[in-house]
Each structure stands twice: as C-alpha cells, then as structure tokens.
Wavefront OBJ file of the C-alpha trace (Angstrom):
o trace
v -2.945 2.338 47.846
v -5.263 -0.671 47.784
v -4.222 -4.018 48.961
v -4.132 -5.622 45.327
v -1.954 -2.731 43.972
v 0.656 -3.242 46.817
v 0.846 -6.930 45.928
v 1.543 -6.210 42.452
v 4.202 -3.583 43.184
v 5.718 -6.040 45.806
v 5.745 -8.767 43.146
v 7.679 -6.665 40.626
v 10.088 -5.533 43.386
v 10.857 -9.212 44.175
v 11.131 -10.267 40.548
v 13.669 -7.323 39.943
v 15.758 -8.426 42.873
v 15.684 -12.182 41.782
v 16.869 -11.031 38.314
v 19.633 -9.028 39.793
v 20.911 -11.806 41.907
v 20.622 -14.280 38.623
v 22.728 -11.654 36.767
v 25.320 -11.436 39.614
v 25.706 -14.944 39.745
v 26.868 -15.063 36.078
v 29.819 -12.870 37.036
v 31.020 -14.495 40.316
v 34.600 -15.302 40.413
v 35.388 -12.574 37.670
v 38.492 -10.487 37.887
v 38.510 -6.896 37.237
v 40.471 -7.438 33.972
v 37.737 -9.936 32.987
v 34.997 -7.045 33.387
v 37.148 -4.682 31.611
v 37.783 -7.125 28.674
v 33.971 -8.028 28.521
v 33.049 -4.457 28.408
v 35.389 -3.843 25.443
v 33.900 -6.995 23.747
v 30.361 -5.628 24.326
v 31.376 -2.121 22.830
v 32.915 -3.892 19.792
v 29.772 -5.724 19.141
v 27.608 -2.785 19.553
v 29.690 -1.075 17.095
v 29.441 -3.709 14.580
v 25.699 -3.875 15.022
v 25.719 -0.180 14.483
v 27.515 -0.326 11.216
v 25.030 -3.111 10.200
v 22.019 -0.859 10.952
v 23.554 2.071 9.076
v 24.507 -0.109 6.070
v 21.090 -1.400 5.915
v 19.469 2.154 6.167
v 21.857 3.275 3.314
v 20.571 0.535 1.026
v 17.497 1.330 -1.154
v 14.403 -0.181 0.271
v 13.463 -3.404 -1.466
v 10.201 -5.050 -1.417
v 10.208 -7.978 1.160
v 8.313 -10.124 -1.212
v 10.012 -11.414 -4.422
v 8.369 -9.867 -7.335
v 6.163 -12.393 -9.232
v 5.974 -11.934 -12.982
v 2.771 -9.973 -13.796
v 0.347 -12.122 -15.512
v -1.769 -10.552 -18.082
v -5.440 -9.695 -17.375
v -8.325 -11.017 -19.039
v -11.913 -10.161 -19.152
v -12.441 -13.506 -17.529
v -10.866 -12.369 -14.457
v -13.812 -9.935 -13.804
v -15.612 -10.895 -10.677
v -19.185 -10.093 -10.087
v -19.123 -9.461 -6.287
v -16.344 -6.795 -6.621
v -17.511 -3.291 -5.639
v -17.893 -0.887 -8.489
v -14.691 1.145 -7.431
v -12.642 -2.249 -8.031
v -14.555 -2.955 -11.281
v -13.553 0.538 -12.725
v -9.927 0.031 -11.699
v -9.978 -3.565 -13.259
v -11.478 -2.157 -16.576
v -8.714 0.609 -16.599
v -5.995 -1.871 -15.865
v -7.364 -4.118 -18.387
v -7.317 -1.609 -21.379
v -4.291 0.233 -19.715
v -5.598 3.525 -21.142
v -8.152 5.992 -19.823
v -11.701 5.259 -20.730
v -14.741 7.379 -21.193
v -18.008 6.824 -19.271
v -19.507 5.340 -22.642
v -16.590 2.846 -22.869
v -17.125 1.902 -19.189
v -20.684 1.441 -19.637
v -20.156 -0.812 -22.772
v -17.806 -2.963 -20.661
v -20.009 -3.296 -17.829
v -22.907 -4.304 -20.031
v -20.801 -7.226 -21.416
v -19.220 -8.256 -18.043
v -21.258 -7.340 -15.173
v -24.586 -9.354 -14.913
v -26.270 -7.166 -12.499
v -25.367 -3.762 -14.399
v -27.956 -4.329 -17.107
v -30.876 -4.815 -14.718
v -30.756 -1.328 -13.222
v -33.689 0.912 -14.253
v -31.225 3.539 -15.639
v -27.717 1.946 -15.911
v -26.197 5.245 -17.143
v -27.330 7.120 -14.262
v -26.266 4.501 -11.958
v -22.986 4.455 -13.589
v -22.659 8.335 -13.291
v -23.376 8.176 -9.728
v -20.938 5.549 -9.028
v -18.047 7.056 -11.047
v -18.482 10.480 -9.160
v -18.387 8.619 -5.675
v -15.215 6.643 -6.880
v -13.573 9.789 -8.248
v -14.333 11.519 -4.842
v -12.755 8.751 -2.981
v -9.593 9.233 -5.027
v -9.383 5.660 -6.511
v -9.582 6.880 -9.883
v -9.335 10.466 -11.476
v -11.308 12.413 -13.997
v -9.579 14.289 -16.680
v -11.104 16.580 -19.425
v -9.125 16.922 -22.377
v -9.758 19.585 -25.287
v -11.384 17.981 -28.303
v -13.053 15.110 -26.460
v -16.823 15.718 -25.351
v -16.447 13.438 -22.434
v -14.405 13.103 -19.195
v -11.950 10.464 -19.307
v -11.337 8.285 -16.221
v -7.793 7.131 -15.346
v -5.823 5.555 -12.562
v -4.266 8.268 -10.298
v -0.687 7.050 -11.202
v -1.501 8.097 -14.834
v -2.111 11.731 -13.988
v 0.685 14.268 -13.039
v 0.648 16.832 -10.333
v -1.123 19.436 -12.410
v -4.006 17.112 -13.148
v -2.917 16.247 -16.659
v -2.623 12.969 -18.385
v 1.043 11.465 -18.508
v 2.480 11.901 -22.065
v 2.176 8.038 -22.694
v -1.569 7.965 -22.022
v -2.177 11.104 -23.623
v -0.472 9.960 -26.919
v -2.872 6.665 -26.835
v -5.869 8.964 -26.475
v -4.746 11.740 -29.335
v -4.716 9.113 -31.943
v -8.496 8.944 -31.749
v -8.897 12.892 -31.628
v -9.542 14.799 -34.974
v -8.577 18.431 -34.359
l 1 2 3 4 5 6 7 8 9 10 11 12 13 14 15 16 17 18 19 20 21 22 23 24 25 26 27 28 29 30 31 32 33 34 35 36 37 38 39 40 41 42 43 44 45 46 47 48 49 50 51 52 53 54 55 56 57 58 59 60 61 62 63 64 65 66 67 68 69 70 71 72 73 74 75 76 77 78 79 80 81 82 83 84 85 86 87 88 89 90 91 92 93 94 95 96 97 98 99 100 101 102 103 104 105 106 107 108 109 110 111 112 113 114 115 116 117 118 119 120 121 122 123 124 125 126 127 128 129 130 131 132 133 134 135 136 137 138 139 140 141 142 143 144 145 146 147 148 149 150 151 152 153 154 155 156 157 158 159 160 161 162 163 164 165 166 167 168 169 170 171 172 173 174 175 176 177
C-alpha cells in the first residue's frame, strides 16, 4: 500500500468510528424496553412505507407534467432552421394524414426558403425522405391504387406495416378504384 492510500483508509476508519460513537450517544440511558419499543415503531414505519410504495406501483403511471391543451399547428409555426426530419414530421402533423412526396414537395416549396434553391429539389427531397425513413422517424407505406408511396408518422402504422383504418379512410376518399 502506498502512504496516500493508507491515509485514505485510516480517515475512513476514523470517520466510521466517530459516526458509531455519535449514534450510541443518541441511545444513552435507554432501557431494554425502550429499545424494543423503538424497534417495533421502526418496523411499523417500514410496513407503512412499503404499503405506500406498493400503492404507488399499483396505480397507473401518470405523466409528471400536467397536460397542456394542445394548440393547433399552423403553417406559420414552420421554422427554417429545423432539420428536414423535423420538417417532414411537422408537415405530417399539420395535415394529420399521410402525404405523398409530391405533396411534401409542394409544401416545402411554399414554406422552406432554402428548398427551392437546390439544383434538383425533387432529387434532394428523395434523398432526405429515404434517410428519414431509414432512421425510423417517419414510415413509408405503399397502398394499392396509389402510384406513389405515402409517408406517415410511425404511430399511424400498425404492426403489419399497414395504415391504421382512420388514416386509410382519409386516403381512400381520393382513390378511384
């Protein structure tokens, strides 16, 4: 052992002894019956606390933050400095329905000042959409009767990869079969 490590362990030992002496002073003058009574009180407190913990575990989890009423999104809320993944999610949330790449392209032409200055905006959009789909932030879905893929939020898709009925009905209104 080095000299420094022995000083550390010596300090810890002295501190532990000091704390034990301090704890013993609290119980000086107690009779055996007082100790027994104190142990029973502590056991009762532990039981009550365990009941509280069990009660809290049994309750359904609630969000710690009180829910704020959701405010409606507007196109003016679009921020130019967002990454494209956030812009895509914003557009899907704004429309509250799956969108085709053509619809996303039209929105970006209106809202994003930088987008129109790309040499090939549609090609750039395709690259960004593939990257965001690969990351899982949005999902792509192919429906029969629609030439293009639809892009949707992950919570709009069931386990099999199909659109949830509510969103499917919104899209089927525009399909002529």
